[in-house]
C-alpha positions in Angstrom: 112.1 120.9 94.8 115.6 121.5 95.7 114.5 125.2 96.8 111.8 123.9 99.3 112.3 125.2 102.8 109.3 124.0 104.4 107.2 121.0 104.8 104.5 122.8 103.3 105.6 122.8 100.3 105.5 119.0 100.3 102.2 119.0 100.9 101.5 121.5 98.2 103.4 119.1 95.7 101.2 116.1 96.7 98.3 118.1 96.7 99.1 119.0 93.0 99.9 115.4 92.3 96.7 114.3 93.7 95.0 117.0 91.1 97.1 115.6 88.1 96.0 112.6 88.5 92.3 113.2 89.1 92.5 112.0 93.2 90.1 114.3 95.3 88.9 112.0 97.6 91.8 112.5 100.3 92.1 114.6 103.5 94.4 116.4 105.3 95.7 116.0 109.0 92.9 115.6 111.4 89.9 116.1 108.4 89.7 112.1 108.5 86.7 110.0 109.2 85.8 109.6 113.2 86.3 106.1 112.4 90.2 106.2 111.2 90.8 109.0 113.7 89.6 106.9 116.4 91.8 103.8 115.6 94.9 105.9 114.9 94.5 107.9 118.4 94.4 104.3 120.1 97.5 103.1 117.8 99.2 106.2 119.1 98.4 105.4 123.0 99.5 102.3 122.5 102.6 103.4 120.8 103.2 105.4 123.6 102.6 102.7 126.0 105.2 100.5 124.6 107.4 103.5 124.7 107.1 103.9 128.1 107.8 100.2 129.3 111.1 100.4 127.3 111.9 103.7 129.6 111.4 106.2 126.9 108.9 109.0 127.0 107.0 110.5 124.3 106.4 114.2 124.6 104.2 116.7 122.5 101.3 116.5 120.3 99.4 113.5 118.8 100.3 112.3 115.4 98.4 112.8 112.6 99.4 112.0 109.2 99.9 114.2 106.6 97.1 113.1 104.0 94.3 110.2 104.2 92.8 108.6 101.4 89.6 106.5 102.7 87.9 105.5 99.2 89.6 101.9 98.6 89.5 99.0 101.0 91.8 100.0 103.1 93.2 103.5 103.9 96.2 105.2 102.8 98.0 106.6 104.9 100.4 109.3 103.7 103.4 110.9 105.8 105.9 113.0 104.3 109.0 115.2 105.4 111.3 117.5 104.0 113.6 115.6 102.3 114.6 111.8 102.4 117.2 112.0 105.1 113.9 112.1 107.1 111.7 109.0 105.4 113.5 106.4 108.3 116.1 105.5 110.4 117.3 102.0 110.0 119.9 99.8 111.6 120.7 96.6 110.9 118.4 96.3 108.2 115.5 96.6 111.1 113.5 100.3 111.7 114.7 101.8 115.0 111.8 101.9 117.4 113.4 104.7 119.8 111.6 107.6 120.5 114.2 109.9 119.1 113.7 107.9 115.7 109.7 107.7 116.1 109.2 111.2 116.6 111.5 112.3 113.6 111.5 109.9 110.9 108.0 109.5 108.9 108.3 105.3 107.9 109.5 105.2 112.0 106.8 106.9 113.6 104.1 105.7 111.3 104.8 101.9 111.4 103.9 101.0 115.5 100.9 103.6 115.0 99.5 101.7 112.1 100.3 98.2 113.5 98.5 99.0 117.0 95.5 101.0 114.9 95.2 97.5 113.3 95.6 95.0 115.4 
């Protein structure tokens, strides 16, 4: 793990872990079901609207999780990063919601999107 330079190395490891436990019902990035894709896209739109109301603007591509498992009663969404330093940005015990944190940290980007997707 220490020699990993790309997030693709993390993706390969996740795939190997799925294989190790016999889980092969996952999809990668945008290969998810149309229902989940639609829900997440709406979540992204609502997240961006909330940020714009606060005076921030998110630029760039639409967010897609790294892996999805839809074989359970509730979808499992996995967003990975290269190293633990990019997992989350926390301030005073709360997940930061500013644009920089949402764009650069796995938990910060995932939580608002999922929140809006299921509401």
